[in-house]
C-alpha distance (Angstrom), angle and dihedral (degrees) to the residues before:
residue distance angle dihedral
M1 . . .
K2 3.78 . .
L3 3.78 125.0 .
E4 3.77 120.3 168.4
M5 3.77 135.2 171.6
E6 3.79 107.3 -124.6
E7 3.77 106.6 -166.1
L8 3.73 139.4 -25.3
L9 3.77 106.5 -116.2
S10 3.76 97.6 -171.9
L11 3.76 146.0 -25.9
K12 3.78 111.0 -152.4
S13 3.75 142.6 163.7
H14 3.79 106.0 -109.3
G15 3.78 115.8 -174.3
G16 3.81 92.5 -28.7
V17 3.81 95.4 -46.9
D18 3.81 131.8 92.4
R19 3.80 117.9 -105.7
A20 3.81 127.6 -174.5
L21 3.80 125.8 -165.9
L22 3.81 120.2 -163.9
S23 3.78 145.4 152.1
F24 3.80 129.5 -125.6
D25 3.81 145.8 -175.0
V26 3.81 126.4 -128.3
D27 3.79 126.2 -170.5
A28 3.81 110.1 171.6
D29 3.79 134.3 151.3
L30 3.80 106.7 -150.9
L31 3.81 94.6 169.2
P32 3.85 92.4 109.6
T33 3.82 88.9 64.7
F34 3.82 92.2 62.3
H35 3.82 118.0 99.4
W36 3.79 139.1 144.4
N37 3.82 93.9 -77.5
L38 3.81 98.7 47.6
K39 3.79 116.0 107.5
Q40 3.82 97.9 175.4
L41 3.79 145.7 -34.0
F42 3.77 124.4 -119.2
V43 3.82 102.7 -150.6
F44 3.78 122.9 -169.8
V45 3.79 143.9 164.4
L46 3.79 110.2 -122.3
A47 3.80 125.0 -160.8
E48 3.81 117.3 -156.1
Y49 3.78 128.2 -174.1
V50 3.79 141.4 153.3
S51 3.80 122.8 -122.8
E52 3.79 136.2 177.7
T53 3.80 90.4 -105.3
N54 3.83 97.7 45.3
S55 3.79 130.1 29.8
L56 3.82 89.6 -149.0
N57 3.81 129.4 24.2
Q58 3.82 119.2 -176.3
I59 3.79 123.3 -175.5
I60 3.80 129.2 174.7
L61 3.81 108.4 -134.6
W62 3.81 101.1 178.5
D63 3.80 137.1 2.1
K64 3.78 142.2 -170.9
I65 3.80 136.6 -179.2
V66 3.81 114.9 -132.6
E67 3.81 113.0 -161.6
T68 3.80 104.5 164.9
E69 3.78 138.4 45.4
K70 3.79 87.4 -121.2
D71 3.81 89.4 64.0
A72 3.81 94.6 43.1
R73 3.81 91.9 98.7
V74 3.79 100.9 81.8
R75 3.80 112.5 -162.3
V76 3.76 120.0 169.5
N77 3.81 123.2 165.4
N78 3.78 126.1 -163.9
K79 3.80 90.4 -16.3
Y80 3.79 118.2 173.8
I81 3.78 114.0 -131.6
K82 3.83 118.0 -99.6
Y83 3.79 93.9 -145.7
A84 3.82 122.7 38.2
L85 3.78 121.4 -117.0
V86 3.80 97.2 -114.4
D87 3.78 126.7 175.4
Q88 3.80 118.1 -150.8
T89 3.79 89.7 -131.1
N90 3.79 126.7 17.6
E91 3.81 101.3 -80.1
L92 3.83 103.9 116.7
R93 3.78 96.6 94.4
N94 3.83 113.3 105.9
T95 3.83 90.5 -0.1
T96 3.80 124.4 141.6
V97 3.81 111.8 -128.8
N98 3.83 124.1 -162.7
L99 3.81 118.1 -152.2
Y100 3.81 122.0 -151.3
L101 3.78 133.3 -178.0
V102 3.80 107.1 -136.6
W103 3.79 127.7 -171.5
D104 3.78 123.6 -167.0
Q105 3.81 111.7 -157.2
M106 3.79 110.9 -142.7
P107 3.80 109.0 -163.8
V108 3.77 129.7 -155.7
T109 3.81 85.9 -121.4
G110 3.79 134.7 -0.3
R111 3.79 136.9 24.8
L112 3.78 126.8 -4.1
F113 3.80 116.0 -120.2
M114 3.78 126.2 -159.1
D115 3.79 127.6 -166.4
R116 3.77 134.8 172.2
G117 3.75 142.5 -169.4
F118 3.79 127.2 -152.1
G119 3.77 114.0 -111.2
S120 3.77 113.7 177.6
N121 3.76 143.6 -58.7
F122 3.78 135.9 -130.9
T123 3.77 138.9 177.6
L124 3.77 119.6 -120.8
P125 3.82 117.9 -129.9
S126 3.79 119.6 -91.0
S127 3.82 93.3 -125.4
Y128 3.78 139.0 35.5
R129 3.81 122.5 -93.7
């Protein structure tokens, strides 16, 4: 699995809170997760960071539903995030963000299982562009 942040497009103040926009690459083969009891996978890119206000911040930046083995190879290049990386205060500047690819296995019957792989990390700029 490969997940990389491509480029920071902007870090701006947005209504009194920090907001970062970026693009990323994903290259993941999720075929091994498919079995007779799997209905679909909910796949998403998760951003995690620590701030003074919160010991753990988690934000979904992009998501996709994978329903067939044919679609289990997830390849995305230079994809802009669907959902902005927004902090509830203004604590994104100069913050290190870890990106993860997460897949939630939704079975036909039984328990849900979630797994994730580490992608990459980056540090946001210390000032707005």
